[in-house]
N, C-alpha and C positions, 0 to 999 in steps of 0.2 A: 517500704524498704525491704529488700531481699534478706533472706536469713543471714544473720551475722555469724562469723566463726567464733568458736570458743577454744580452739587449740592453736597454739602459736609456737614458733621455733625458739623464741627468746623473749625477754622483756621488750626489747625494741621492736619486735615483730607486732606488738600491739598497735603500731602505727598503721596496720592494715584496717583497723577500725576507723570510722569516720571522724572520731573526735580527737585523735592523737596524731602527733608528728614527732620526728627526731630532729633536733636542732643542736648543732655543736656537740653531737654525741650524747645528748640527753633526751629522754622521752618527756614530752610536754603535751598539755592540752592545747590544741590549736583552734578549737571551736569556741568562739566567745559566747555561744548560746548555752554552753554547759553551765548549770547553776554553780554559784560558789558553794563550797562544801565545808562541813565541820566533821573532822575525824575524831570520833569519841573513844578510840582505842589505840593508843600508842605508848611506847616505853622509851626510856633512855637505857644506858648500860646499867644493869643491876649489879649490886655488890653485896656479898654476904661474908660474914666472919670478920671482915675488917672494912673500914671506910673505903669508899671508892678512891682509886689511885689515879683517876682520869680527870681532866679538865673538861667538864660538860659544856663549857662555852667555847670550845675550840673547834674551828672549822677544819675540814680536810677536803681534798679535791673530789673524793667520791665516797659514797657510803657503801660499806660491805654488808649488804643484807644477808640474813642467814640463808635465804633462798637466792643463789647467785643469779645475776642478770642474764647469764648465757644459758640458763637451764630452760629446757622446753616447758611450756605452760599449758596445762589443761584447766580451764576455768570452770569446767562442769564436774569437778570432783572436789571433795574436801581439800582445802589448800595444801595441807601437809603431805598429801599423796604425791606432790610434785618433787619432794626431796629425794635425792639419791641416798644410798647408804653412806657414802662418803660425806655428803652434806650433813647428814644427821650426826656423824661422828665429830665433824668440825664444830657444829653448833653445840653439841653436848659439852665438849671440852671448853668452848668459849664461855658458856654459861656457868660451868662449875669451876674447875681449876683456874680458868682464865679470869674469873671474877676477882681473884686475889692480886692480879697484876695490873700493869698499865698499858699493855699492848693488845694484840689480837684484833679481831673484827670489832669488838666492843669499843675500841678507841675511836671508831667513826660514828658511834651511836650517841650523838651529841645534839644539843639544841640547834646550833647553826645549820647542821646538815639536815635535820628534820625541817626546819623553816625553809631552807632552799628548795627541798622537794615539794613542800606545800605550795610555794610560789609558782612552781612550774606546772602545777596541776589544779590551780584555782581553789585550793583548800585554804580557807581563811583562818581557821582555828583548829588546834588539835588538843585533845585531853591526854596528858601524861598520867599513866596509871602506875603508881609506886607499889611495891610489894616488900613487906618487912617481916623478919622473924622476931620472936620475942627475946627478952633478956639482953637487949643491947647488941644482938648478933648482927644487926644491920641498921642502917640509918638512911635508907633510900628516900623516904618521904621528906624529911627535913633537908636533905642534900638537894633534892630536885626542886623543892619549893624555893630555896635560896638561889639556886642556879637560874630558875625561871623568872626571878624578879626583874621587872623592867622589860620583859618580852611579851607584848600584849597578844601575840598570836598563839600562845600556849597557855593552858590552864592545867593545874595539877590536882589530881585526886590523891589524897594522902593514904596512909596505911597505918592502922593500929592493930597489932596482933591481938586476937580475942583473949589470949592467955597472958598478956602483959598485965602488970599491976597498974592501977590508976588509969583505966581506960578513958574515962571522961576527961581527966586532966590532960592526957596526951592528945585526945581529940581536939580539945580547946586550943592547945598550943599550936597544932597544925592549922586550925581555922584562923588563928591569929596571923599565921604566915601566909595565908591565902588559899588554903585547901578548899576545893569546890565540891568534894565528894570523898568517898572512901572506897578503896579497892580491896576485895577479899578474894583470895586465890586458894581454895582448899587443897589443891594438889601440891602447891609450893609451900604453903604455910602449915600443911599437915593438920588441918582442922576439919571436922565434920560440920557442914554449914548450918545444921540445925541443933548444934550443941548449945547448952544454956548460956555459956559465956559469949557465944556468937550472937545469940538473941539479944543479950544485953547491949552489945555493940550496935546492933541494928536499931534498937530503940533509941539509944543515945544519938545516933546519926539522924533519925527521924525527928527528934526534938529540935535538932539544929538545922533541919531542912536540907540535909546533905544526902544526895542519892548514894546508894550502895551499888557499886559495880562489881558483879560477880564474874569470875571465870566459871562458866556453867557447862557441864557436860564432859564426857570422856572424849579424848582426841586420839587415843590409841598409840601415842608415842610417850606417854607418861609412865611412871612406875605403877606397879600393880596396886599399891596402896593409894597413890594419887588417883588412879582410875576409879577405885571404889569410892573415895571421898567425893568425887565430882559427879557421881550419878545424879541425874536430875531429880529422882525421887527424894533425895535428901534436902531439897531446897523448898519444898512446899510448906513445911511447918513455918519457916521463916516468913514467907510472904503472907501466909494466912494469919499468923499471930502478931505481925507488925504492920497492920494496915496503914498506918500513918507514914511509913517509910517507903520511899520509891526504890525499887530494885531494877537494875538493868542486867539482863542475862547476857553476859558476854558470849559471843558465838551462837546465841539463840539455842543453847543446849547442845551445840557441837554435833557429835554423831548421834545424839538423841533429840534431834530437832522436833520431832512430833510431840515429845513430852514437854519441851520448852514452849512450843506453840500452845499446847493445852493450858499451861500455867498462865500465859498472857491472856488467853481467852476467858479464863476462869477468874482472874484477879486483876482489878483495875490499877493496882500499884506495880504491875510488872511490865517492863519494856523489853524489847528484843533488839540486840545489836548484831550486825551481819558479818563480822570479820570471819573469814575462812570458809564461809558457806559457798556452795556451788551456785552457778547461775540458775539452775533449775530450782534449787531450794530458796533462793532469793525471790524468784517468781512465786513460789508456793506461799511464802510469807506475805508477799504483797496481796495475794488473793485471799488469804485466810486470817491473817493477824489484824488486830486493831490498827488501822493505818496511821493513826496519830501517835503510835508508840513503837515505831520502827526507826532505828537510827543506824547511821553509817559508821563503820570502823574498819581498820586495816591491819592491826597488830604490827605496825612498824616498830622495830627494824627487822622483824622476822621476814617481812615481805615489803616490796616496794609498794607505796601507796596506790600506784596506778592499777595494780592487779585488782584490788577491792573496788576501786572506782569503775573500772571497766565492767565488772559484773553488774553493778547497779545500772550503769548506762545501757547495757544490753537488755537487762530485765525490764527496763522502763521505756524502751524505745517508742512505745505507743501510748505512754502515760506520763505526760509532762508534770501534772500535779503531784503524782506519787514521787517522781524523780526529785522535785524540789523539796517536798516534805521530808523524804528520807535523807537526802544529802545535806540539808541545811535546817529547815524550819523546825522539825521536831527536836533536834538537838539544841537549837537556840532556845526553845521554850524550856527544855529540861535544865539548861544552864542559866536561865534567866537573862539571856543576852538581849 
């Protein structure tokens, strides 16, 4: 196959790739040989300071991703480099002040909209990653677990803030509601990932055989404090001192990919997730990381799921076994599917 493009005029322009088409105004996977996929990195509309004001089970005609569908795409840079300054401004408002209300782009970040997109792209399951603050300042995990009940194509990773009281009691309550893992986001939760209270949470998760999904690495659009807390060097103590716990490095270390890759090569309890990485970096991970510990993710609704899928398909064009493992089989093993 001749060299495939990595720059596109818009989301729909991905139809220039051999696996996609546009039907009824929507981008779809048209090639039945594309393996079914599991997206291990998705979110719904997050809410902080007050309970969500949205119906997370309500469908709308289209999803307003934070990266607009008409934006030019470069798949060979870190994904957030495709945002314009105006995109960033809208996203920041929607995630912050917008989280107190019932409108905005977040009103489209619901389970039916995610499931519809999955069906168009041969994604058979997605993991929703909740993020919560302490002291009752948010309740995303329980809200999402209840909203996802009865929807077999999504699983939920819960969230227990390391500085909450009764960590194990809250963890058990979320497991009882169906939580399949725990999400930890140092930049949002304002925790250092190797703090003693964090280590206690990871050990409790390991006892319950729950993988811990980290946001890992700086992405250069977070606050200065968030950037400091997300430095990959702060994660090694956790994976070294909690060998019975499985850790998934979301974004594979982000802009510090080499450090994230080094952790996965050094510690057998570390997995790497691909969301936002460039095509070149996906290829690098396939060449150098433990192949059985690489998983696919997209960070929906920040981005349309097709953008992450296209990167894996391009990077594995001559490696069908790696494609199937990354898109499906590794995540299925992690989730016990």
